[in-house]
C-alpha positions in Angstrom: 22.9 12.1 45.0 21.1 11.7 48.3 17.4 10.5 48.3 15.0 13.4 48.4 12.9 13.6 51.7 9.4 12.3 51.2 7.9 15.6 52.2 9.9 17.5 49.7 9.0 15.1 46.9 5.3 15.5 48.0 5.6 19.3 47.8 6.5 19.0 44.1 3.4 16.8 43.6 1.3 19.6 45.2 2.8 22.2 42.8 1.8 20.0 39.9 -1.7 19.6 41.3 -1.9 23.4 41.4 -0.9 23.4 37.7 2.5 25.0 38.3 5.3 24.0 35.9 8.6 22.6 37.0 12.0 23.6 35.7 14.2 21.2 33.8 16.6 20.7 36.8 13.7 20.1 39.2 12.2 17.5 36.9 15.6 15.9 36.5 15.9 15.6 40.3 12.4 14.1 40.6 12.8 11.6 37.8 16.2 10.6 39.3 14.2 9.6 42.4 12.0 7.4 40.2 14.8 5.8 38.4 16.5 4.9 41.6 13.2 3.9 43.3 13.9 6.2 46.2 10.2 7.1 46.7 7.2 4.9 47.5 5.1 3.5 44.7 2.2 5.7 45.8 4.4 8.9 45.6 5.8 7.9 42.2 2.3 7.2 40.7 0.9 10.4 42.1 3.8 12.4 40.6 3.3 10.9 37.2 -0.4 11.3 37.3 -0.2 14.9 38.4 2.3 15.8 35.8 0.2 14.2 33.1 -2.9 16.0 34.3 -1.2 19.3 34.2 0.4 18.8 30.9 4.2 18.4 30.4 6.3 21.3 29.2 9.4 20.8 27.0 11.7 21.6 30.0 9.9 19.0 32.1 10.3 16.4 29.3 13.9 17.3 28.9 14.6 16.8 32.6 12.9 13.4 32.6 14.9 12.4 29.6 18.2 13.5 31.2 17.5 11.4 34.3 16.6 8.3 32.4 19.6 8.8 30.1 22.0 9.3 33.0 20.7 6.8 35.6 19.0 4.1 33.6 20.5 3.7 30.1 23.3 1.5 28.9 25.1 3.4 26.2 26.9 2.1 23.1 29.5 3.9 21.0 31.2 3.6 17.6 28.0 3.4 15.5 27.7 5.3 12.2 26.7 9.0 12.6 24.0 8.3 10.0 21.9 6.0 12.2 18.2 6.6 12.4 15.5 5.5 14.8 11.8 5.1 14.1 9.3 4.4 16.8 6.1 5.6 18.4 5.2 6.6 21.9 2.4 4.1 22.2 -0.8 5.0 24.2 -2.7 5.9 21.0 -6.3 4.9 21.1 -6.3 2.7 18.0 -3.9 -0.3 17.7 -2.5 -1.0 14.2 -0.3 -3.4 12.4 3.3 -3.1 13.7 4.2 -0.7 10.8 7.3 0.8 12.4 9.1 -2.5 12.4 8.3 -3.3 8.8 9.3 0.3 7.8 12.6 -0.1 9.6 13.4 -3.1 7.4 12.7 -1.1 4.3 14.9 1.8 5.3 17.7 -0.5 6.3 17.5 -2.2 3.0 18.2 1.2 1.4 21.6 1.3 3.2 20.5 3.6 6.0 21.5 2.1 9.3 18.6 1.7 11.7 19.1 1.5 15.5 15.7 1.0 17.0 14.6 1.4 20.6 11.3 -0.3 21.2 9.2 -2.0 23.9 6.9 -4.9 24.5 3.2 -4.3 24.2 1.6 -2.6 27.1 -1.8 -1.5 25.8 -1.8 -3.6 22.7 -1.4 -7.3 21.9 1.9 -7.2 20.0 4.5 -4.4 20.4 7.8 -3.9 18.6 9.8 -6.2 20.8 7.1 -8.9 20.7 6.9 -9.0 16.9 10.7 -9.1 16.5 11.0 -11.9 19.1 8.4 -13.8 17.2 10.3 -13.7 13.9 13.6 -14.8 15.5 15.4 -11.7 16.7 17.1 -12.0 20.1 15.6 -9.2 22.2 17.0 -10.2 25.6 20.6 -9.5 24.7 23.4 -7.1 25.8 23.4 -3.6 24.2 26.7 -4.4 22.5 25.2 -7.2 20.5 22.5 -4.8 19.2 25.3 -2.3 18.3 27.2 -5.0 16.4 24.0 -6.0 14.5 23.7 -2.3 13.4 27.3 -2.4 12.3 27.1 -5.7 10.4 23.5 -5.9 9.2 22.5 -2.3 9.2 19.7 -2.7 11.7 19.3 -3.6 15.4 16.7 -3.3 18.2 17.3 -2.2 21.8 14.6 -3.6 24.1 13.5 -0.6 26.1 12.0 -2.8 28.8 15.0 -5.1 29.3 17.2 -4.7 32.4 20.2 -5.2 30.1 19.4 -1.9 28.4 17.7 0.0 31.2 18.8 -1.6 34.4 17.0 0.7 36.8 13.4 1.9 37.1 12.2 2.3 33.6 10.9 -1.2 32.9 9.5 -1.5 36.5 7.4 1.7 36.0 6.3 1.1 32.4 5.1 -2.4 33.2 2.7 -1.0 35.9 1.4 2.2 34.2 -1.7 2.0 32.0 -2.1 5.7 31.1 -0.1 8.1 29.0 2.7 9.8 30.9 5.9 11.8 30.2 7.7 8.4 30.1 6.1 7.5 26.8 8.0 10.3 25.3 11.1 10.8 27.4 11.8 7.1 27.8 11.5 6.4 24.1 14.1 9.1 23.5 16.5 7.7 26.1 18.3 5.7 23.4 21.5 3.8 24.0 23.0 5.0 20.8 21.9 8.6 21.1 20.9 9.0 17.4 20.6 12.5 15.9 17.9 11.5 13.3 14.5 9.9 13.8 10.9 9.5 12.9 8.9 9.7 16.1 5.2 9.0 16.3 3.1 10.6 19.1 -0.3 9.8 20.4 -1.8 13.3 20.0 -1.5 16.0 17.3 -1.0 18.5 20.1 2.4 16.9 20.9 4.1 17.0 17.5 5.6 20.5 17.9 6.5 20.2 21.6 8.2 16.8 21.0 10.1 18.3 18.0 11.3 21.1 20.3 12.3 18.5 22.9 14.2 16.5 20.4 16.1 19.6 19.2 16.9 20.5 22.9 18.4 17.0 23.6 20.6 16.8 20.5 18.5 15.7 17.5 19.4 17.5 14.2 16.8 16.0 11.9 13.4 14.5 12.9 9.9 14.0 11.7 7.3 13.9 14.6 4.0 12.6 13.3 0.4 11.9 14.3 -2.1 10.3 12.0 -5.9 10.5 11.9 -8.4 7.8 11.0 -11.4 8.8 9.0 -14.6 8.1 11.0 -12.7 7.1 14.1 -12.4 9.2 17.3 -8.8 8.2 18.0 -5.6 8.7 16.0 -2.3 6.8 15.7 1.3 7.4 16.5 2.3 6.8 12.8 1.7 8.4 9.4 -1.8 7.3 8.5 -3.2 5.7 5.3 -6.7 6.2 6.7 -6.7 10.0 7.0 -4.6 13.1 7.1 -1.4 13.2 9.2 0.2 16.1 11.1 4.0 16.4 10.8 6.5 18.6 12.6 9.7 18.7 10.6 12.9 19.4 12.6 16.1 20.4 10.8 19.0 21.9 12.6 16.9 23.7 15.2 14.2 25.0 12.8 10.7 23.5 13.0 8.0 23.6 10.4 4.6 22.0 10.4 2.6 20.4 7.6 -0.4 18.2 6.9 -0.2 15.3 4.5 -3.0 13.1 3.1 -2.4 9.6 1.8 -3.3 10.8 -1.7 -0.6 13.5 -1.6 1.9 10.8 -0.9 0.7 8.6 -3.8 -1.3 6.2 -1.7 -4.9 5.2 -1.9 -6.9 5.7 1.3 -7.7 2.6 3.3 -10.1 1.7 6.0 -9.0 1.6 9.6 -10.1 -2.0 9.8 -7.6 -2.9 7.1 -4.6 -1.8 9.2 -6.0 -2.7 12.7 -4.0 -5.0 14.9 -4.6 -8.7 14.4 -6.5 -10.7 17.0 -3.4 -12.6 18.2 0.4 -12.4 18.2 0.5 -15.5 15.9 -1.7 -13.7 13.3 0.3 -10.5 13.6 3.5 -12.4 13.1 2.2 -14.1 10.0 1.0 -10.8 8.6 4.3 -9.2 9.3 6.2 -11.8 7.3 3.8 -11.5 4.5 4.2 -7.7 4.4 8.0 -7.9 4.6 7.9 -10.2 1.6 5.8 -7.8 -0.4 3.3 -10.6 -1.1 0.4 -8.3 -1.9 -1.9 -10.2 0.4 -2.2 -7.3 2.8 -2.1 -4.3 0.5 -3.3 -1.8 3.1 -0.5 -2.8 5.5 2.1 -2.7 2.7 0.9 0.9 1.8 1.1 1.8 5.5 4.6 0.5 5.6 5.6 2.3 2.4 4.3 5.6 3.7 6.2 5.4 6.9 9.4 4.1 5.4 9.1 6.6 2.6 8.9 9.5 5.1 12.3 8.4 6.5 13.9 8.0 3.1 12.7 11.5 2.3 14.0 12.9 5.6 17.4 11.2 5.1 17.7 12.6 1.6 17.6 9.2 -0.1 14.4 10.3 -1.9 13.7 13.8 -3.2 10.1 14.0 -2.0 7.7 12.1 0.3 5.9 10.6 -2.8 9.3 9.5 -4.2 10.1 7.9 -0.9 6.9 6.0 -0.9 7.5 4.8 -4.4 11.0 3.7 -3.5 9.8 1.9 -0.3 7.1 0.1 -2.3 9.7 -1.1 -4.8 11.8 -2.4 -1.9 8.9 -4.4 -0.5 7.8 -5.9 -3.8 11.4 -6.9 -4.8 11.9 -8.8 -1.5 14.5 -6.3 -0.1 12.8 -6.0 3.3 12.6 -9.8 3.8 16.3 -10.1 2.8 17.2 -7.5 5.4 15.2 -9.4 8.0 17.2 -12.6 7.2 20.5 -10.7 7.4 19.5 -9.1 10.7 18.4 -12.4 12.2 21.9 -13.8 11.3 23.5 -11.3 13.7 21.0 -10.4 16.5 19.7 -13.9 17.1 19.9 -16.7 19.5 23.6 -17.8 19.5 22.6 -21.4 19.0 21.0 -20.5 15.7 17.4 -21.0 16.8 16.4 -17.5 15.7 17.2 -18.2 12.0 15.5 -21.6 12.2 12.4 -19.9 13.6 12.4 -17.3 10.7 12.8 -20.0 8.1 10.0 -22.0 9.5 7.7 -18.9 9.5 8.6 -18.1 5.9 7.6 -21.6 4.8 4.3 -21.5 6.8 3.3 -18.0 5.6 4.7 -17.8 2.1 4.1 -21.3 0.7 
């Protein structure tokens, strides 16, 4: 594919400024330019900003995803068809405990293989990749090691900002952007294992149904797309919330339904936003993560937060009959130590080959749980 002339690329930016939508193939061509770094930084930034200001359509998001998947994603094969992913888009206005990582451990402990696709923190102190690195997981590894970890331990994490996973433009762009763009959605869906089931958190309730339609378009069969509110707070979160109602778009074989869920309906007491807010430092966040994974009861709000998001996946996958049942099952896994056992198993596979990852985890457990 030949690079697009600068003037032609600029004409598409002008169309977006005029609030005219692009087709899927047009957006695919434009994002191919970004992935191959064929346009100036100024042109690329203007394109992303104009598209975000107009508001992305499902076709535009699908075109962006296709370009990232084709030009900038290392794919893996021979993973179970039952794999799931759970992650958020980021860019939400309120930063919380890294609940998706804790929930993934709970789900994997139930025998459901989890292949995660996450990133380092951009707008927060400690993202998915940061927290897992802190507890001993090797996040700068080849995609095949992650796949092997999913096969052996039932869980693995692809670093969405690593050149070993996305060798082209994705990490370069994400590391420089500080506003919500189509990449927060399309890039998170450009998964090396191409799962067909997922829980996806989004930064706006207005996105739950469009993202569910997008996921259906690109091959997902089952998904929950969620956005949670925080009582008394202006911003929401890209997770199911224990602080207020959550909006969910449920995708099943092309059919999409929408529902609202409160913590109480899921069998959880409502908590304050402060109780699940991000810790002041990566060290504090890591200690809290270990404590929650161990089901220690010290951080009850974060454990409930974890049980709610893990329970939703257990419900979606058919392991639990209802959302409330899923929450109860997830809570039992936490209190019985199943999540921490799964973390140890994971660290035994996707870790530093010299064994430092496991040593790091053992040291943290002694410090936090003594």
